[in-house]
N, C-alpha and C positions, 0 to 999 in steps of 0.2 A: 598547859604547862608544856605542851608540843610546840605551841608559838617560841618558847623560849629555849629551844634547844641549842640555839646558837650560843649561848652562855657558857656549853662545855667548852667548846674550843677559845671562846673569848677570855675565859678565865685560866687557861693555861697559857696564852698569849700575854695576859698580862703580868703573869709570875714570870715570863723568859725576859720581858722588860725592866721590870724590878731587879731581877737577879743580876740582868747584865751591867746594870749602873750602879747599884748599889750592894750588891749581893756580898761584898768583900766586909761592908761595915755595919752588915745587920746581924742580930745575934745567931749562933750556931750557922754563920757563913748563909745565910738565907734558903737551907733545906726545908726548911717548914713552911717557907712559900710557898715552893713547888709541891710539897705533898699536900698542902692545905688546898691547894687550887684543885689539884685531881680529885682530891678527895671528896671537896664539895660537889664537882662534877659527877662523883659516883654517885652522891647522895641526891644529887637533882635527877639521875637516871631513874629513879625510883617511881616518883608521880610520874614521869613523862611514859615510861612504861605500864603504871598504872591507868592512866588515861587512854593510851592507845589500847589496850586489853576491854577496856570498857566500849569500846567501838565496834560495830558490826561493819564487816568487810563488804563492802557493796558488789554482789555478783550479779553476772548478768545473765540473760535469759537461759544459757547454756551452763550455767553455774561456774563460769570461769572468772577469775581476777580480772579487774580492768587492767590495762597495760600502765604500768609505771602509777601504779595508784599512791595518790598522794594526800595523806589527812593533812597534812599543813600545807597551803599552798601560798608560801612566804616568797614574793618574788619581787624586786624595785628595778627601774632601769639603770644599769650603772654608767653606760656611754652609748653614743649612737654614731653609726659611721653609715652614711648615705642612708638606705632603705632599711638597714641591718640596725636591730634591738640589741645590744648589750646587756645582760642581764644578771643582779645578783640575789639567788634566791637558795632555798632551803628544802630538803624532802625530808619527812619524818614518817617513815613506814615501819613495817615491821623487820626488813631488813636492815633498816638504817638503826633502829633500837636496837636489835642483835647486839651490833657491833658498838654501838656505844658502850652497851654494857661489857663486853669483855673488853674492850679497850679500855676503859676507866678503871674495871676492877683491877685487871693486871697492871695497868701502869701505876695505880696507887701502890699495890704491894711490893712492885719491884722498887718505886721511889723511897717506900720505907726501907727496904733491905740497902738499898744505897747507903742508907745513914750511915749503916756499921760498913760494909765493904770498902767505900770508898774513904775512909774515915782517916784525915792527914793527908789526900792529897793536894797537892799545892794551888792544883784548879776545881779545887771543891765546889766553889757558887758556879764556876762555868759550867760545870759536868749537869747540876740541875738545871740552869738554865738552858743549856741544848735539850735535857731528856722533856722539858716543858713544851719549847717548840717541836718536838718531834710529836709527842701526845696531841699537839694541838693541829699539828699538820694533818695526821691520821683522822682525828674527829672531823675537820673541815674536809677531809676526801670524802667521808660517810655521807655528810649531810648536803654534800653537793646536789644540786639539782640540774645542772648544764655540765657539759663537757669541757669547757673552757675553765670553771673553775675547779672541777675533777684535777683536771691536768695541772692547772697551778698547784694545788696541793701537792698531787703526785711528785711534781719535780722538789718541793719543800720538803716532802718526805726524804726524797734522795739526797738530797744537800745535807738534811741533818743526820743522816746515816754515815756519810762523809766524816763529818766533824765528830762522830761516835766512835767510829769504830778506828779511826786516826785519833783517837785523842791522845794516846800516848806517843805523841807523833815523832818524838824522840828514839825510840825504837823503830828501826828502819822498816823491819817486819809491818809494822802496825802502819806507817806511812804507806808503804807499798799494798798492804790490804786494803785500805782505805780508796787509792788511788783504782786499784783493781774494782772494786766494788761499784765503783764512779762510773768506769768506763764502761763496765760490762752491762748495768744497768742503762745507761745511756743508750745502747745499741737498741735494745728492746725499745725504750722511750721514742726513739726516732719512728719507729712503726708505729708503735701509738699516736705520735702527732698526727703522720700522715693519714692513720686511718679515720682520725676525729676530722680532719680537713675534707676526706671523700665524703663524709658523712654531711659536714656541712655545706660542700658544694650541691648536694640533693637536695638538702632539706631548707637551707637557707639560713637554720638556726643550730644554737649548739643546746638547745634544751631538750634533755632526753626524753620528756614525756610525747614531745612531739614526732622526734624521730622515731620513738619505739611506735607512734600510732601508725606514721607512714609505712614501717616494715609491715605492720600486722596487716593494714590495707594493700600492701601489693604494691606500693608506689615505690619502693626501693626494692628492687630484687637481682635474682640472677648473680652472673660472675664479678658483679660490681660489688655487691652486700656480702658475697664470700670474702673477697679480697680485702675489702675493708675488716672487717668479721677478726680474721687472721691477722692483718696488721693491728689492730688492736689487742688481740692476745699477745701478739709479740713483746707488748708492753708488760702484760701479765708474767710471762716467761721469764722476764728480767727481775722484775721484783720479788717473783715466787721461786725463783730458783731452779726453772723447769729445762730440762735437757735441751739445747747444749749451752744454753748460759748461767747453768748452776753453780759454775767454778768459781765464783765470787763468795759464796755462801761460807764455805769452809774456813777461809782466809779472813772471813769477819771476823774469827774469833778470836782475833788480836786484840780486839777492842774490850775495855771492861766488861764483866761476866753479867752484869746487870743490863749493858747495853745489849748483849746475845740476848740474853732472856727478852726484851723487849720487840728486839727483832723478830725474833723467831716466834714468838706466841701473838703478839697482838698489834704488830703496827706492820713494818714493812712487806714482810712475806704475805703476809695476811691480805695486803691490798691488792695484790695480783689476783686471788683467788676470790675477794669483792668486785672485782672489777667484771669478772667473767659473769659472776653472778647478777652485778648491777646489770649488764647488758644482757643478759639472757634472752632477751627476746630476740635481739639480732643472731643469735647461735641458734636460736629454736627454728628461725625460719632458712637457718643453712645446714644442710646434712653434712657438707664438705667441711665447713669450718667445725660443726661438733665431731667429726672423726678425726680430724687433725690433734682437736684437744685431749680426744681419749689415747690415742697413740703416743703423743708427747706424756703425756701422764702415765703410762705404763711404762714407757722407756725410763722415766726419771725413776720412776718405784726401783726396778730390777737395777739400775746401775748404782743409784746411791745404795741399795742394800748389799749389793756384794761387795762394794767399797767399805762401807760402815765394820763389817765382819772383820778386817784386817788394822783399823786405826788403833792409835795407842795413846792417843790424845783425848781424854775423857768428853772435853768440849767439841772435839770433830767429830766424833760418835755421835753425839746429840746433833751437831748440824747435819751430818749425811741424813738423819733420822729425820730431821725437819724435812729436806729435800723431797724424803720418799713418802712421808705425810701429805705433803702438800700435793705431790704427783697424785696420791688416792683421790683427793679432794677434785682434781683438775679430771680424772680418769670417770670420776663421777658425773661431772657437769659433762663430759662428752657424750654420755648417754644418757643424759635427761634427768640425772637425779640431782636436783637442785637442792632440796629439800635435806638431804644425806649430805651432800658435802658441806653445805652452811653446819650442819648439825655436827660434823665431824671439827670444822672448824674452830667451833665453842669447846669441845671437849678436847681437843689439840692446844687450846690455848692454855690450859689449865694445867695439864698434866707435862707441857714442854716448859712451860713457866718453871713449874716445879723441879723439873728435872736438871734445867740450866742454874737455879740458884741453889739446888742442890750440888751441882759440880761446882758452883763459885765457892761454898761454903766448904767443900773439901780443899779446892784450892788455897781458901783464907785459914783453915786449921791447920793443912799439912804443907803447905808452900810449894807445891808440884801438881800439874796437870797430866801428868804420866801414869798412864795407869800400870806400866812395868814398874815405877817405881813405889805403887801403893800395894796394901793390903790388910787386911787386919782390922781396918777402920772400924767396923761395927760395935768394938768395944769401946772406942774412944770417941766417938761421935755417933752416940746414940739415935739422936732426933733425927740428925740428918741422915742418917743409915734407913732408919724407918719410913720417913717421908720421901725419900729417894726411892726407894723399894715398892711403895705403893705407888708412885708415877711411873715406875717402869711396868710396873702390871698392868697400868692403864694403857701404855703404851703397846706393851703386847696382845694386846686385846683379850687378856684374862678375865674368864666368865663375871659377869655381874659389875665389873667397872666401866667408869665411863668409855674407855676407849673399844670396849667389846661392843656396845650398842652401836656406837657412831660406824664403827668401821663396818660391822654385820650390816646394816644398813646399805654401807658402800658395794660390799659384796654382793649382797642382793639385787642392787641396781644392774652389776654387772652381769649377773649371772641371768637375769630376765631379758636383758637388751644387748648384750655385748657378745652372748655366745660363750662356748666351753674354753677357747683357747685364752680368751682375755681372763675368764676367770680364775682358770688354772694358775696362771702367771700373776695375777695379783693373789692370790692365795699363797703362791709361794711367795711372794714380797713378803707378805702378813707372817710366815715361817721364820724367813732371813730378820725381820724385825724382832720379833721373840727372842730367837738367837743371840744376835748383836747386843741386847739391852741386858740379854742375862749374864752375857761374858763380861759388859760392864760392870754389872754388881758384884759378878764372884771376883774379877781383876781388882776392884776398890777396895771391897767392904770384907772378904773372905781370903783365907788362905794365911799365910805368916807374915808378921808384919816386918816391912823392909824399914828403911833409914828413915825416909820421911814420916812414915807413916807411926813410928816410936815416939815422935815427938809431937803428932797431932793433938787438938783438943778441938771441944766442940765450938760454935760460933754463938756470938751473944744473942742476947733473946731478941735483939731487933732485925736480926737475920733469920732466925729459927720461927718466929711468929710466924711471919709470912709463909713459910714451908710446910707450916701446920695447916693453916687455912687452904694453900692450893692442892694441900694432900686431901682433906676432906671433899674438895669438889672433883679432884682426881676420881675420887673413888664414886660420890654421889652425882655428879652433872650429867651422865648416862641415863639416869633414871626420868630425866623429861620425855624419854621416848615411851614409857609406860603410859597405857589409856588412862588409867585413873587421874593422872595427873589433869586432865582436862579440866576435872571439876574444881581442883583448886587455882587453877588459873582464869578458871572460868572462860574458855573458849570454846568456840563452836564445837559441839561434841561430838559432830559428822565425822571427824579423824582425829589422829591424836597428836596432842598438845605442840609438839615440837613440829610435824609437818602444816601443822594448823598456823603457826607461827611464821612460818617458813614457805609460803607460796612463792613462785615467780610470777612475774606480770605477764598476764596474757594466757595462763595455764588453768588446767581446772587444779580444784585441790586435791593433793597428794598425801597419800597414807604411809605410813611406816608400818608396815605388816611385820607380825611375826612369822618367820619363816623357821619352824623348829628343827628341820631337818639341815638346814645351813647354820644353826645357832651350834647345834652339836659338831657339825664339821669344822666348822671355824673354831671351836673351843678344842677342838682335839689338833688344829694345826698350831693355836698358840702354845697351847701343852706341849707338843712334839717340839716347837722351838725351844721353850726355858727346857724341856728334860736334856736336849742334845748340848744346850749351853751350859747347863750344870756337869754332864758327862764331862764333856771337854775342858773346861776351866773349873769345875767345883771338884767332882769326883778326880779328874783326870786320868779316865779308863783311857781315854784317847787323847794321845799326845797332840798339842797344836804343832809343834815343833816337827815331830813326825809327817805331819799331813803336810807340812811348809818343805819339808825334805823330798817328799813323793810328789811334789806339784809344785815347781820352784818357778815354772813360768808363769804360771796362773797367779801365784802368788805376788811376782813383781809386776806383774800386769796391774792387778788390785792395788798395791801399795803406791804404786806411779800412777793411780787415777785414771787408769785407760790412756795414760798418756796426753790425755786432753790440754792441760795445762803446757806440756812441752810442744803439743801442734800448735797452739796459739802462740805462743812464744814463737816458734818458727816462723809463723807467719806474720806475726809482727815484723820480726827481724828480716825476712827473704822477702816478704811483700809489702807492708805498709811503709817500714822504712825505706826500702830502696824506692819505690814507688815516690814516696818524697824528697829523695836524693834526687832522683829523676824531675821531679817539679822545680826543685831548689834550683837545679841545672838550667832548666828550660826560663825559667824566672829570672835567673842572673844574663842566659846569655842573649835571647831574645825580648825580654820585657824590659828589664833593667838597662843591659848593655846596649841593646838594639832599637828598641823603640823609644826610651827614655833619654838616655845617654845618646843615642844615635840621631834623634830628633834635636838634640841640644847642639850636638855637633856640627848638623849640617847648617843650622843656623848662623853658626859662629864661621862656617867655613865662607857660605855664601856673603856674609856681612864682610869678612876679609878681603874679599874679592871686588866686591861693589865699592868699598869705600874709595877704592884710588877714581873711581867717577864722580865723587861726591867733591869736588875741589873747594865750592864757596864763592866762585869767578862767575860775575853775571854774564861774560860774555859765554862761557860755557855752556850756562844753561839754557841761553837763547839759541846757542847752536844746534841743540838737543831738541827746543821747540821748534825750528825752522826745520830741520830732519825731519821730526814727526808730521808737522804739517804737510811736507813733500810726499812722504810715503802715506799717507791717507788720502791726499789729492789723487795718487796716482791710483790706489786702490778703487776710488770711487769711480774715477774713470774710466777704470776697467772694467767696473759694474755695469754701468749707465747704460750700453747697448743692449745688454741682458734684459736690464729693467723695461727698456723702451719697450723691445720686443715683446715681452711679456705683457705690456700695457696695449700695444697694437693688436 
């Protein structure tokens, strides 16, 4: 089955083609085609996983995994240019299979949910068509074995996000959000493309296995490698919303909620973390690049956490939460915690998909996403309340929930390799997470019902069923970190199951070890955040309004998102557009009017003056010929003594 992993993206592409041309004429407007394609992909994932688990990973003499180990070596020539052979291929290793499982499971549940959420939409078939292409792009990115194919899939993911964020393009805010996402991520993608070209210039190939092997053997080193690695990380910063390219993610909430769930859980934002994990041999060889990743991750955690505590849009709270959790993954990767980062990516995909779909259920049932207009929904939307609360506890890192295990591993990596400053700030970010997610639950489901809450109703089963499945995963997915799971999955017993499944190429087998002191400490941090959230927004022992009045400047700073959007708008208006106006003036004055029109005018002028010498009379031409011969004779005669002297 490993050799047939390409069927997963192929089925989704087929669904996209069918829905694009025939969607409106199919039963149910074709939604079953999209759901069937990704559902079959999820079914195929299991035999692929089973076959991979049955294989023993070949370790070298030092107990390390080979660089870019590929169980499937499927590759064929695409085209040739001179001595360069450009190939199409795929890799199906443990990292790829983990992503295949996460993407297909989340996409299946989200598309099923979309049947109810998007019911009655005028462009219903097109929505499912683009969802299928979006999923296919992410699956293709995961399976790519060379940087060229990865980049093509990467850009296709960006195109689909543009189409889906701006799906309701009649709303100006949605159209602007789509453009903002597209332009912001393009900035990072330019860096990614330059980094890929730098590696190609050194290696003469886009094949990742070859490039990583050259890095391991010291053939690509020094500042050149560091710059290339940071440029590639720039692409990940854009896709995964890392500071300062995070500004597009909250605005992306203008798209339909299933799109938000898919982007924030399993596809677009996960692509950036996956890219850094896939290119981990590059970063392992460059301490400078690793430190850049860690610092950017930490800044992202703190900025997103502080902004989230003042947001009143339920989807934007979740958006900033995503930014922060991605920051944790990058922080872990920056300190070499490969398995911990990917473990958190997996658990985060489940509980964040759950939280976004729960938010969508709230919007569907109440008609608003402004938390100040909600309250008391726990009695009207019981399934949504229970499932959303479970997702919130997982996000907060509540003991024994999935986020508790994976975030603990990241904090353990930071404590061991990052030092006390990084650890304290990362723990403070965890406190903020628990606080703002409790605030969201209290404002939405508790308190007195408001106008929108009075008329709220539970969502249909096609929407609540995915919530129940994701809630189960939000609680249990983290249990993969427990050592006894080795025996269930038949993994190599020398290390815990999830770490054994997620070992970076060229690295020694990584352990997910239990630090009981850290577990107690992180539990206290999560409980403290939950307690203060309840104290302020549940019991109201501390009035949020009083805090705002006490610190108006801080509140204004956070509400305006550190004025980063304003800064970017100022730069666009006063730098980018002004520079564009200068280029337009220069083009008109010197290029169009000067070089183009000027040369044309000169030709006309010369022609106008010369036309008087073109009479059409033979004797005039004869006179010119005679005069010309005389001039030539004089010149030759004057030069002859010099020529004779030189000859003498």
